[in-house]
Structures are given as structure tokens and as C-alpha cells.
C-alpha positions in Angstrom: 0.0 0.0 0.0 1.4 3.4 -0.9 1.1 5.1 2.4 1.5 8.8 2.8 1.2 7.9 6.4 0.5 5.3 8.8 -1.0 6.5 11.8 -4.6 6.8 11.5 -7.5 7.0 9.8 -10.1 8.6 7.5 -10.5 12.2 6.2 -11.8 14.7 8.8 -14.7 15.6 6.5 -15.6 11.9 6.3 -15.4 11.6 10.0 -17.7 14.6 10.6 -20.0 13.4 7.8 -20.4 9.8 9.0 -20.6 10.6 12.7 -22.8 13.6 12.4 -22.8 16.6 14.7 -21.7 14.6 17.7 -18.1 14.7 16.5 -18.2 18.1 15.0 -19.4 19.5 18.4 -17.2 17.3 20.5 -15.2 19.1 23.2 -11.9 19.8 21.4 -10.0 20.0 24.7 -11.1 17.2 27.1 -10.0 17.7 30.7 -6.5 16.3 31.3 -7.2 15.6 34.9 -7.6 11.9 35.4 -6.0 11.1 32.0 -3.8 8.0 32.0 -1.2 7.5 29.3 -2.0 4.6 27.1 0.2 2.1 25.2 -1.4 0.2 22.3 0.0 -2.7 20.2 -1.2 -2.4 16.6 -1.3 -4.9 13.8 -0.3 -4.3 10.2 -3.0 -3.3 7.7 -5.7 -4.6 5.5 -5.9 -2.3 2.5 -8.0 -1.7 -0.6 -6.5 0.4 -3.4 -8.6 2.9 -5.3 -6.8 2.1 -8.6 -4.9 -0.9 -10.0 -6.0 -3.0 -6.9 -5.1 -6.3 -8.4 -1.4 -5.6 -8.6 -1.0 -4.7 -4.9 -0.5 -6.7 -1.8 -3.7 -6.0 0.2 -2.5 -7.8 3.3 0.1 -5.7 4.9 1.3 -7.7 7.9 3.3 -5.9 10.6 3.5 -4.7 14.1 3.4 -1.2 15.6 3.2 0.7 18.9 1.0 3.7 19.8 1.8 5.7 22.8 -0.8 8.3 23.8 0.8 10.8 26.1 -2.0 13.3 26.3 -5.7 13.2 25.4 -5.0 14.6 22.0 -1.4 13.6 21.0 0.2 10.2 20.4 3.3 8.8 18.9 3.1 5.8 16.5 6.0 3.7 15.2 6.2 0.3 13.6 7.1 -1.9 10.6 5.0 -3.7 8.1 5.1 -5.3 4.6 3.7 -2.7 2.3 1.5 -3.0 -0.8 4.5 -3.2 -3.2 5.9 -6.1 -1.1 8.7 -4.2 0.6 9.3 -3.6 4.3 8.2 -0.2 5.6 9.2 1.4 8.8 7.3 4.5 10.1 7.3 7.1 12.9 4.4 9.4 13.3 2.9 12.0 15.6 -0.9 12.1 15.6 -3.0 15.0 16.8 -6.6 14.2 17.4 -8.5 17.2 18.6 -11.8 15.6 17.5 -12.5 13.3 20.5 -15.9 12.2 21.7 -17.2 9.5 24.0 -20.1 7.4 22.8 -22.4 5.2 24.7 -21.1 1.8 26.0 -17.5 3.0 26.5 -16.8 3.7 22.8 -14.6 6.6 21.8 -14.1 8.2 18.4 -10.9 10.2 17.7 -10.1 12.2 14.6 -7.4 14.5 13.4 -4.1 14.3 11.4 -0.8 12.4 11.5 2.6 13.7 10.4 5.9 11.8 10.3 8.1 9.7 8.1 8.0 6.3 6.3 10.2 4.3 3.9 10.1 1.3 1.7 8.3 2.6 -1.4 10.8 2.3 -4.4 8.9 5.0 -6.5 9.2 7.5 -3.7 12.7 8.7 -2.9 14.0 5.4 -4.1 12.7 3.6 -1.1 14.1 6.0 1.4 12.3 8.0 4.1 9.9 10.7 3.1 7.5 13.0 5.0 3.9 12.1 5.4 0.7 13.9 6.3 -2.7 12.2 6.4 -6.1 12.6 8.1 -6.7 10.0 10.8 -9.6 8.4 12.6 -9.9 5.6 15.2 -12.7 3.9 17.1 -11.8 2.5 20.5 -13.7 0.4 23.0 -12.1 -0.4 26.4 -8.9 -2.3 25.4 -9.5 -2.8 21.6 -9.6 -0.4 18.7 -9.7 0.0 15.0 -7.7 2.6 13.1 -8.9 3.8 9.7 -6.6 5.4 7.1 -7.1 7.0 3.8 -4.1 7.6 1.6 -4.8 9.8 -1.4 -3.4 9.2 -4.9 -0.4 11.3 -5.8 0.4 11.4 -9.5 1.8 8.2 -11.0 3.9 7.5 -7.9 1.1 6.7 -5.3 -2.2 4.9 -5.9 -4.6 5.8 -3.2 -5.9 3.3 -0.7 -8.2 2.7 2.3 -6.7 0.8 5.1 -7.8 -0.8 8.5 -5.6 -1.6 11.4 -6.5 -3.4 14.6 -5.0 -2.6 18.0 -5.0 -3.8 21.6 -4.4 -1.6 24.6 -1.7 -3.0 26.9 -1.5 -0.2 29.5 
């Protein structure tokens, strides 16, 4: 999968459109009192490309860590087998000001992720390059799902949608 980022998740406009006014009106600055830092272990990805899907590896196995050190900021790092069958390593910082609690202990977070990733031969000959993508996640107690949308960029990157599972370990 040609990732302009790894972190997380779907366009902000999509997040607001799907979730309705609850996300758009969510308190953008939840109280820090009582916040506990969180550590999550994340899987690789399952992806679907928007163009030329049959030529890509859609099962992007890997392992990553997410460390949320404030209610709105987290660090993501990991390694996975990308859609062009090369290893990719990433490091990202995600900012998720859209944060709302839903019934039954569900939480939806949305924002953007910025960082670096490597492993794509058509981009900087496989070396590291900067990334910026919108992000979204759905969390419930100790499990979560990250959603990514990677836009197409010229002839070098075919866009993709991706899903990543995660488990909270602390």
C-alpha cells in the first residue's frame, strides 16, 4: 500500500459526515485531569487500493506501537510489509482534537498524523519521506480500529483505504 502515512484513519470531512454533529461538536479539549497515558500494540493493515488494486499486496502484515501521552497527542511507530511487497518502517505523531465519548464506552478520535515512512521504491528510491494524512480511530475499552485514507499522488502513489486493529496493553 502506498502510504502517505501510517497512523490513522479517514478524512476529517468523512469523520464529521459519518458521525454527524456529535463529532463536530465534541469538546476539542477534554480535561487532562484523570488522563492516564496509554500504550497500544497495533497490527499491520488490510488495504484496498482505489486504482490498480489487483497488482497490490492488500494484506500488509506488521507490528506497531502507539503511545498516547495526552488526550489529543500520540506517537506511532512500527514496521509492516507494504503493498509493493517491501518492508516499511514508520514514525508518526498524531494530533486528534476531535474526540468524543459514545455510549457503551466507545470513543471516536479524529485528526491528522505527520511523520516519516520508507520502503516505497517509487518515492525517494525507497528512502524515508515525509507524510501527512487525516486520521480516525474507534476505541472500545482495550480494543480499537484505526482507519486510514491515503490519497493518490500522480503516478507514484495509488490511493488506498486501510484498516488496522489494535490492543491496549497499559
